[in-house]
C-alpha positions as CSV (number, residue, x, y, z in Angstrom):
1,M,0.2,0.2,0.1
2,S,1.2,3.4,-0.6
3,H,2.3,5.7,1.8
4,D,1.0,8.9,0.0
5,W,-2.0,9.7,1.8
6,T,-2.8,13.2,-0.3
7,G,-6.5,13.1,-1.4
8,R,-6.9,9.7,0.0
9,P,-10.2,9.2,1.1
10,C,-10.5,7.7,4.4
11,L,-13.7,6.7,6.9
12,V,-13.1,7.1,10.7
13,T,-16.0,5.7,12.6
14,G,-16.2,7.1,16.3
15,A,-14.5,10.0,14.6
16,A,-15.9,12.8,17.5
17,G,-14.2,10.4,20.3
18,F,-11.0,10.8,22.0
19,G,-8.9,8.3,19.4
20,G,-10.9,9.2,16.5
21,S,-10.4,13.0,17.0
22,H,-6.9,12.6,17.2
23,L,-6.6,10.2,13.9
24,C,-8.9,12.4,12.0
25,A,-6.2,15.1,13.0
26,S,-3.4,13.1,11.9
27,L,-4.8,11.8,8.7
28,L,-5.7,15.9,7.9
29,G,-2.0,16.7,8.5
30,L,-1.2,13.6,5.8
31,G,-3.3,15.3,3.3
32,A,-6.3,12.6,3.5
33,K,-9.7,13.3,2.7
34,V,-11.5,12.4,5.8
35,Y,-15.1,11.4,6.6
36,G,-16.0,11.1,9.9
37,L,-18.9,8.6,11.3
38,D,-20.3,9.0,14.5
39,R,-23.7,9.3,16.4
40,V,-23.2,12.9,17.8
41,F,-20.5,15.4,17.3
42,P,-20.4,17.1,20.8
43,R,-19.1,20.5,21.2
44,N,-16.4,19.4,23.1
45,S,-14.9,17.0,20.8
46,Y,-11.3,17.2,20.2
47,L,-11.6,18.2,16.8
48,T,-14.3,20.8,17.4
49,L,-11.9,22.4,20.1
50,Q,-8.7,22.7,18.0
51,G,-10.9,24.3,15.4
52,L,-10.7,21.1,12.8
53,A,-14.0,20.3,12.5
54,A,-14.9,22.1,9.7
55,R,-12.4,19.9,7.9
56,V,-13.8,16.7,8.2
57,D,-17.0,15.4,6.1
58,F,-19.1,14.2,9.1
59,V,-21.6,11.9,8.4
60,Q,-24.2,11.2,11.7
61,G,-25.1,7.4,11.9
62,D,-25.1,4.6,13.6
63,I,-22.6,1.8,12.5
64,R,-25.1,-0.9,13.2
65,D,-26.8,0.5,10.1
66,L,-25.5,-1.5,7.5
67,D,-27.5,0.3,4.6
68,L,-25.8,3.5,5.8
69,L,-22.5,2.1,5.9
70,R,-22.3,0.9,2.4
71,S,-24.0,4.0,1.0
72,V,-20.9,6.1,2.6
73,L,-18.2,3.6,1.4
74,E,-19.6,3.9,-2.0
75,R,-20.9,7.3,-2.3
76,F,-17.4,8.9,-1.1
77,E,-15.2,6.0,-2.7
78,I,-13.8,5.0,0.7
79,D,-10.3,3.3,0.4
80,T,-9.3,3.0,3.8
81,I,-11.8,2.3,6.9
82,F,-10.3,3.1,10.2
83,H,-12.7,1.3,12.9
84,L,-12.7,3.3,16.4
85,A,-16.6,3.5,17.1
86,A,-17.3,1.8,20.2
87,Q,-18.6,1.6,23.8
88,P,-15.2,2.4,25.3
89,I,-16.0,2.9,29.1
90,A,-15.3,-0.8,31.0
91,P,-17.0,-0.1,33.9
92,M,-20.1,0.9,32.0
93,S,-20.0,-2.4,30.1
94,N,-21.4,-3.8,33.3
95,V,-24.3,-1.5,33.5
96,I,-25.3,-1.9,29.5
97,P,-24.0,-5.2,28.8
98,L,-26.1,-5.8,25.5
99,E,-25.6,-2.4,24.1
100,T,-21.7,-2.9,24.8
101,L,-22.0,-6.1,22.9
102,S,-24.2,-4.9,20.0
103,V,-21.8,-2.0,19.1
104,N,-18.4,-3.5,20.1
105,A,-19.0,-7.0,18.7
106,M,-22.1,-6.6,16.1
107,G,-20.9,-3.2,14.8
108,T,-17.8,-4.2,14.1
109,Y,-19.2,-7.3,12.3
110,L,-21.6,-5.1,10.1
111,V,-18.5,-2.7,9.2
112,L,-16.6,-5.9,7.8
113,E,-19.7,-6.9,6.0
114,A,-20.1,-3.3,4.5
115,M,-16.3,-3.8,3.5
116,R,-16.8,-7.0,2.0
117,T,-20.1,-6.3,-0.2
118,T,-19.0,-3.0,-1.7
119,S,-16.5,-2.3,-4.5
120,R,-14.8,0.6,-2.8
121,A,-13.1,0.1,0.5
122,K,-9.7,-1.7,0.0
123,H,-8.1,-1.4,3.6
124,L,-9.3,-1.7,7.4
125,V,-7.8,-1.1,10.4
126,F,-9.5,-2.0,13.8
127,A,-9.0,-0.1,17.1
128,S,-9.2,-3.4,19.6
129,S,-8.1,-3.1,22.9
130,G,-5.3,-4.6,25.8
131,A,-9.0,-5.9,27.6
132,Y,-8.6,-8.7,24.7
133,Y,-6.1,-10.1,27.3
134,G,-8.3,-10.1,30.3
135,T,-7.1,-9.5,34.0
136,T,-3.6,-10.3,34.2
137,T,-1.0,-10.4,37.1
138,T,2.2,-11.9,35.7
139,D,5.0,-9.4,35.4
140,R,6.1,-10.1,32.0
141,P,5.1,-8.1,28.6
142,I,2.0,-9.7,26.8
143,H,2.4,-10.9,23.4
144,E,0.0,-11.0,20.8
145,D,-0.3,-14.8,21.0
146,D,-1.1,-15.1,24.4
147,A,-4.5,-16.2,24.9
148,P,-7.7,-14.0,26.7
149,A,-7.6,-14.4,30.3
150,P,-10.8,-14.3,32.3
151,A,-12.1,-10.7,32.5
152,S,-13.7,-8.7,35.3
153,N,-16.1,-6.6,32.6
154,I,-18.1,-7.3,29.6
155,Y,-16.2,-4.9,27.7
156,A,-13.4,-7.2,27.3
157,P,-15.1,-10.1,25.7
158,S,-17.2,-7.5,23.3
159,K,-13.6,-6.2,22.0
160,V,-12.4,-9.9,21.9
161,A,-15.2,-10.7,19.3
162,G,-14.6,-7.9,17.3
163,D,-10.7,-8.7,17.2
164,V,-11.2,-12.3,16.1
165,A,-13.7,-11.0,13.8
166,V,-11.7,-8.9,11.8
167,R,-8.8,-11.2,11.6
168,A,-11.3,-14.3,10.3
169,Y,-12.8,-11.8,7.7
170,A,-8.8,-11.3,6.4
171,K,-8.1,-14.9,6.3
172,V,-11.7,-16.3,5.2
173,F,-12.3,-13.5,2.5
174,G,-9.2,-11.9,1.8
175,L,-9.6,-8.6,3.0
176,Q,-6.9,-6.2,3.9
177,A,-7.7,-5.8,7.5
178,G,-5.8,-5.5,10.6
179,V,-5.9,-5.1,14.5
180,C,-4.5,-2.6,16.9
181,R,-4.3,-3.7,20.3
182,F,-3.6,-0.6,23.2
183,M,-3.2,-0.5,26.6
184,N,-4.1,3.2,28.3
185,T,-3.8,6.1,26.1
186,Y,-3.5,9.4,27.2
187,G,-3.2,13.2,25.9
188,P,-5.0,16.2,25.2
189,G,-9.1,16.0,24.4
190,D,-9.9,12.9,26.6
191,T,-13.1,13.9,28.4
192,N,-13.6,10.4,30.0
193,F,-12.4,11.6,33.6
194,S,-12.7,8.2,35.1
195,R,-9.3,7.6,33.7
196,I,-6.5,8.1,35.7
197,V,-4.4,11.1,34.0
198,P,-7.2,13.4,32.9
199,R,-8.8,12.8,36.6
200,A,-5.3,13.7,38.2
201,I,-4.8,17.0,36.0
202,R,-8.5,18.1,36.4
203,S,-8.0,17.8,40.5
204,L,-4.6,19.7,40.2
205,I,-6.1,22.5,38.4
206,R,-9.1,22.6,40.4
207,G,-6.9,22.3,43.6
208,S,-9.4,19.6,44.9
209,A,-8.5,16.4,46.8
210,Y,-6.0,14.2,45.2
211,D,-8.4,11.4,45.1
212,F,-8.9,8.5,42.8
213,G,-11.9,6.7,44.5
214,D,-12.3,3.1,44.9
215,R,-11.4,1.7,41.2
216,D,-7.9,0.7,42.4
217,D,-5.6,0.8,45.1
218,G,-2.6,2.1,43.7
219,T,-1.0,-0.9,42.8
220,T,-2.0,-1.8,39.3
221,R,0.9,-1.3,36.8
222,L,-0.1,-0.5,33.3
223,D,1.3,0.4,30.0
224,Y,0.5,4.1,28.9
225,L,1.0,5.2,25.6
226,F,0.5,9.1,24.4
227,I,-2.2,9.9,21.7
228,R,-0.3,10.9,19.0
229,D,1.8,7.7,19.2
230,M,-1.3,5.7,18.9
231,S,-2.6,7.6,15.8
232,N,0.5,7.0,14.4
233,S,0.2,3.4,15.1
234,Y,-3.1,3.2,12.9
235,I,-1.5,4.8,10.0
236,K,1.4,2.5,10.1
237,L,-0.8,-0.4,9.9
238,A,-2.7,0.9,7.1
239,E,0.5,1.3,5.1
240,H,1.6,-2.3,5.5
241,L,-1.7,-4.1,5.2
242,D,-0.1,-5.9,2.4
243,V,1.8,-7.7,4.7
244,A,0.0,-7.4,7.7
245,A,-3.7,-8.4,6.9
246,G,-5.0,-10.7,9.4
247,E,-2.6,-9.9,12.1
248,A,-2.7,-8.0,15.6
249,F,-0.3,-5.8,16.6
250,N,0.3,-4.3,20.0
251,F,1.1,-1.0,20.7
252,G,2.3,0.5,23.8
253,R,5.9,1.8,25.7
254,G,6.7,-1.8,26.6
255,H,6.9,-1.3,30.3
256,P,4.4,-0.9,32.9
257,V,3.8,2.1,35.3
258,S,1.8,1.6,38.4
259,T,-1.4,4.4,38.9
260,S,0.3,5.5,42.2
261,E,3.6,6.0,40.1
262,M,1.4,7.5,37.4
263,T,-0.2,10.3,39.6
264,K,2.9,11.3,41.4
265,L,4.6,11.9,38.0
266,V,1.5,14.0,36.9
267,S,1.8,16.1,40.2
268,R,5.3,16.9,39.8
269,V,5.4,17.9,36.0
270,F,2.2,20.2,36.8
271,D,4.1,22.1,39.2
272,G,7.2,20.4,40.6
273,R,5.3,19.1,43.7
274,E,4.9,15.5,44.4
275,R,1.5,15.1,46.2
276,E,0.3,11.7,47.6
277,P,-2.4,10.2,45.6
278,I,-5.3,8.8,47.8
279,F,-6.7,5.3,46.8
280,H,-9.8,3.6,48.1
281,G,-10.0,0.5,46.5
282,E,-9.3,-2.9,48.6
283,R,-5.7,-3.7,48.9
284,R,-4.9,-6.6,46.4
285,A,-2.7,-9.5,47.5
286,T,-1.2,-9.9,43.7
287,P,-1.4,-6.5,42.0
288,I,-2.8,-6.5,38.3
289,V,0.3,-5.9,35.9
290,K,-0.4,-5.2,32.2
291,Y,1.9,-4.1,29.6
292,L,2.7,-5.2,26.2
293,D,5.5,-6.8,23.8
294,I,5.5,-4.3,21.1
295,G,8.3,-6.2,19.2
296,K,6.3,-7.1,16.1
297,A,4.9,-3.7,15.6
298,K,8.8,-2.6,15.4
299,R,9.9,-5.5,13.4
300,V,6.9,-5.4,10.8
301,L,5.7,-2.0,10.8
302,D,8.6,0.0,11.6
303,W,6.8,1.7,14.5
304,Q,7.5,2.8,18.1
305,P,6.4,5.2,20.4
306,T,8.3,8.7,20.3
307,T,6.9,10.5,23.1
308,A,8.6,10.3,26.7
309,L,6.3,10.0,29.3
310,E,7.0,13.4,30.9
311,Q,6.8,15.0,27.5
312,G,3.3,13.5,26.8
313,I,1.8,14.5,30.5
314,A,3.5,17.8,30.0
315,E,1.5,18.4,26.8
316,T,-1.4,17.2,28.1
317,I,-1.3,19.3,31.1
318,D,-0.8,22.3,28.9
319,W,-3.9,21.3,27.1
320,Y,-6.4,21.1,30.0
321,R,-5.0,24.4,31.3
322,R,-6.0,26.3,28.4
323,T,-9.3,24.2,27.6
324,L,-10.8,22.6,31.1
325,D,-13.7,25.1,31.1
326,Q,-14.8,24.4,27.8
327,L,-15.2,20.6,28.6
């Protein structure tokens, strides 16, 4: 696949979301013709706040509308689909399990069917998740061949279903489609303040208690990836689908940071002062540890993260300082 994106018609599903907005911005920067599909396009979307929304051709709709998907692919002569639309909040998946499964699993099947049954879309990149691997406690990097472990929410199996479907459609029907798996992604534009980084920054800006509730005890160790590196990974996979179709790739920094360490780092970068975070979660005998082996992405896609953790946090803090009152 050519690495020249100039004028290439691309469809980003979930375009108004955190990851989708940044991917749209990256594609616009490469000169692509970007179409964004989402159910709503809120005023606090990163694209809107950055003044980029007018450069994306927005299509309002649901990925579970197969006729709409086929129409969009044909009408706009889409070449590449980036499928990011999802119910992305893990705790919420246990409140609305059927909706989560419908959007994340069935929605992905319908995107694949639209691609399979039209003559336009030639390439697809799917946003899977590190949740694919379930809940892990072993202190070693997770490889793409590792099997899913049991999970504590419905979000994880919903992403497994989509992940497996994309790889199966590639192998059964010969589609040039591949899978990206991420862990915790952070950066400007994240309006989900249940996540550790935006929650920390909002507390610091507002001068409120440095309290992170009862979801964790501070010992969980996770892989954090800056949003710009995430966007680049989607594009890198799309550029290599001729050799990577039917494959899954891990993207991360390749080593874990505990939630306690992460909140302390955010505090230090914010103003040089290290605050002690408050976690109300029940103390775990064995901490959750989850970080990704990214060797395959380096070898096959020539991808690696380029943003140091401190740099990414500094950029994120600066954005929220300028933008928090608009969220």
